[in-house]
LUMSE-463095 format. One record per residue (C-alpha): residue number from 1; residue in three letters; x, y, z. Coordinates in steps of 0.02 Angstrom, whole numbers, plus 32768, in hexadecimal, padded with zeros to 4 digits. Layout:
N
REC   n res   xx   yy   zz
REC NUM ala    X    Y    Z
...
//
This chain:
162
REC   n res   xx   yy   zz
REC   1 unk 8000 8000 7FFC
REC   2 unk 8029 80B5 7FDD
REC   3 unk 7FEB 8149 8037
REC   4 unk 7FB0 81D6 7FD1
REC   5 unk 7F65 8265 8024
REC   6 unk 7F53 821B 80C9
REC   7 unk 7EF5 818A 8085
REC   8 unk 7F33 80E0 804E
REC   9 unk 7F43 80BF 7F9A
REC  10 unk 7F2C 8009 7F6B
REC  11 unk 7FA0 7FBB 7EE3
REC  12 unk 7F70 7F2A 7E8E
REC  13 unk 7FF3 7EC4 7E34
REC  14 unk 7FB2 7E1F 7DDC
REC  15 unk 8017 7D87 7DC7
REC  16 unk 7FEE 7D49 7CFB
REC  17 unk 7F79 7CB1 7D3E
REC  18 unk 7F12 7D25 7DB1
REC  19 unk 7F07 7DB1 7D33
REC  20 unk 7ED1 7D40 7C9F
REC  21 unk 7E53 7D01 7D15
REC  22 unk 7E08 7D92 7D37
REC  23 unk 7E02 7DCB 7C7F
REC  24 unk 7DAE 7D34 7C5A
REC  25 unk 7D2F 7D5B 7CE9
REC  26 unk 7D15 7E02 7CAF
REC  27 unk 7CF3 7DD1 7BED
REC  28 unk 7C8C 7D46 7C13
REC  29 unk 7C19 7D77 7CAA
REC  30 unk 7B65 7DA9 7C8C
REC  31 unk 7B69 7DED 7D34
REC  32 unk 7B75 7EA8 7D1D
REC  33 unk 7BB5 7EB6 7DE2
REC  34 unk 7C25 7E3A 7DD4
REC  35 unk 7C7D 7E81 7D29
REC  36 unk 7C7D 7F29 7D80
REC  37 unk 7CCD 7EF5 7E0D
REC  38 unk 7D5C 7E8E 7D8B
REC  39 unk 7D67 7F2F 7D38
REC  40 unk 7DA8 7F90 7DD0
REC  41 unk 7E2C 7F1E 7DF2
REC  42 unk 7E66 7F10 7D41
REC  43 unk 7E67 7FD0 7D39
REC  44 unk 7ECE 7FDA 7DE8
REC  45 unk 7F4B 7F58 7DA6
REC  46 unk 7F63 7FC8 7D0B
REC  47 unk 7F94 8054 7D81
REC  48 unk 7EEC 80B9 7D74
REC  49 unk 7ED3 812B 7E07
REC  50 unk 7E38 80FF 7E7A
REC  51 unk 7DEE 81A9 7E4E
REC  52 unk 7DF8 8195 7D8E
REC  53 unk 7DAF 80DC 7D9D
REC  54 unk 7D20 8120 7E0B
REC  55 unk 7CFE 81A6 7D82
REC  56 unk 7D11 8126 7D01
REC  57 unk 7C91 80AB 7D3D
REC  58 unk 7C18 8140 7D97
REC  59 unk 7C32 80F4 7E48
REC  60 unk 7C75 8138 7EE8
REC  61 unk 7D32 8126 7F09
REC  62 unk 7D07 80D9 7FA7
REC  63 unk 7CC2 8058 7F49
REC  64 unk 7D61 8037 7EE9
REC  65 unk 7DB6 8027 7F85
REC  66 unk 7D33 7FA6 7FC4
REC  67 unk 7D45 7F3E 7F2C
REC  68 unk 7E06 7F4E 7F38
REC  69 unk 7E1D 7F0E 7FDD
REC  70 unk 7D92 7E7C 7FB9
REC  71 unk 7E0A 7E3B 7F3C
REC  72 unk 7EAE 7E5A 7F93
REC  73 unk 7E5D 7DFA 8028
REC  74 unk 7DF1 7D73 7FD7
REC  75 unk 7E25 7D76 7F1F
REC  76 unk 7D9D 7D50 7E9C
REC  77 unk 7D2E 7D17 7F14
REC  78 unk 7D1B 7DC2 7F70
REC  79 unk 7CD6 7E0A 7EC7
REC  80 unk 7C4E 7D8D 7ECA
REC  81 unk 7B96 7DD9 7EE6
REC  82 unk 7B48 7DA2 7F76
REC  83 unk 7A91 7D8E 7F8B
REC  84 unk 7A23 7D8D 801E
REC  85 unk 79DA 7CF0 8041
REC  86 unk 7924 7D16 805D
REC  87 unk 789F 7CBE 80AC
REC  88 unk 7896 7C06 808C
REC  89 unk 77FB 7BC7 802D
REC  90 unk 777D 7B76 8092
REC  91 unk 77A0 7ACA 804C
REC  92 unk 785C 7AE6 8099
REC  93 unk 7825 7B34 813E
REC  94 unk 779E 7AB4 8153
REC  95 unk 77CF 79F7 810F
REC  96 unk 772B 79A7 80D6
REC  97 unk 76BD 7A34 80C1
REC  98 unk 769F 7A09 8018
REC  99 unk 7652 795C 8048
REC 100 unk 75EF 7985 80CF
REC 101 unk 75AF 7A22 8053
REC 102 unk 7587 7994 7FCC
REC 103 unk 752D 7925 804D
REC 104 unk 74BE 79B2 8078
REC 105 unk 749B 79E0 7FCF
REC 106 unk 748A 793B 7F77
REC 107 unk 73D3 7910 7F9F
REC 108 unk 7392 79D9 7FA3
REC 109 unk 73DF 79FD 7EE2
REC 110 unk 73A2 796A 7EAC
REC 111 unk 72F4 79A8 7ED6
REC 112 unk 7308 7A4F 7E85
REC 113 unk 7318 7A03 7DD8
REC 114 unk 7337 7A88 7D62
REC 115 unk 73DD 7AFA 7D57
REC 116 unk 7373 7B8C 7D7E
REC 117 unk 7324 7B40 7E02
REC 118 unk 73C7 7B0B 7E51
REC 119 unk 7414 7BAE 7E47
REC 120 unk 736E 7C03 7E98
REC 121 unk 738B 7B79 7F31
REC 122 unk 743D 7BA9 7F3B
REC 123 unk 7419 7C6E 7F3E
REC 124 unk 739E 7C54 7FDA
REC 125 unk 73F6 7BCA 8029
REC 126 unk 74B8 7BF1 803B
REC 127 unk 7488 7C4A 80DD
REC 128 unk 7424 7BAC 8123
REC 129 unk 74B9 7B41 80E1
REC 130 unk 7544 7B8A 813F
REC 131 unk 74E8 7B7A 81E3
REC 132 unk 74C0 7ABF 81B4
REC 133 unk 758D 7AA7 81A5
REC 134 unk 75AB 7B10 823A
REC 135 unk 7540 7A8A 829E
REC 136 unk 75BA 7A0A 824A
REC 137 unk 7643 7A6B 828E
REC 138 unk 7681 7AD3 81FD
REC 139 unk 7688 7B8C 8236
REC 140 unk 7657 7BD7 817E
REC 141 unk 75EF 7C63 8141
REC 142 unk 7584 7C76 80A2
REC 143 unk 7607 7CB7 8041
REC 144 unk 767A 7C24 806E
REC 145 unk 75ED 7BB2 8033
REC 146 unk 75C9 7C0C 7F96
REC 147 unk 7680 7C04 7F69
REC 148 unk 769D 7B4C 7F6A
REC 149 unk 76B7 7ADB 7ED0
REC 150 unk 7630 7A56 7EBF
REC 151 unk 7665 79F2 7E3B
REC 152 unk 75AD 799F 7E0E
REC 153 unk 7546 7A46 7E25
REC 154 unk 751F 7A82 7D77
REC 155 unk 755F 7B3C 7D9B
REC 156 unk 7614 7AF9 7DCD
REC 157 unk 7616 7B4B 7E6F
REC 158 unk 7581 7B9E 7ED3
REC 159 unk 75CC 7C4F 7EBC
REC 160 unk 7599 7C3F 7E07
REC 161 unk 74F3 7C23 7E3D
REC 162 unk 74F6 7CB6 7EA0
//
């Protein structure tokens, strides 16, 4: 690191194999964020000042520093975008819920007959189904019931019928 105006300037010197790997990632990735991050490293390797890199890419200088530090610490893996995990689908949170719902629906959907009657029944019964599933130990609401994929249902999911 070299100090410039009381802040450290990160200099990147890439060995040939790391340079080719980074160039390949830059050329082949479809993820814009990863491509921009790889470009930051490549421009820094060529000796471009951090402020100039930031101006060229339309980002803040601190972002340039952040991705240079990430690359120095973790290599190419440090540049990979990370995504929030989000909430698990009802099928994963409650194993067996699809089978329980199918058991509840099998008799009643047979009585419905036509697809229109089936959709009307589903719309009026999602809350009732979630209550019946809660009685069986599945803590789900109407939206979770509507999001479940049922292979035998003509609408392919209860939410599509909604």
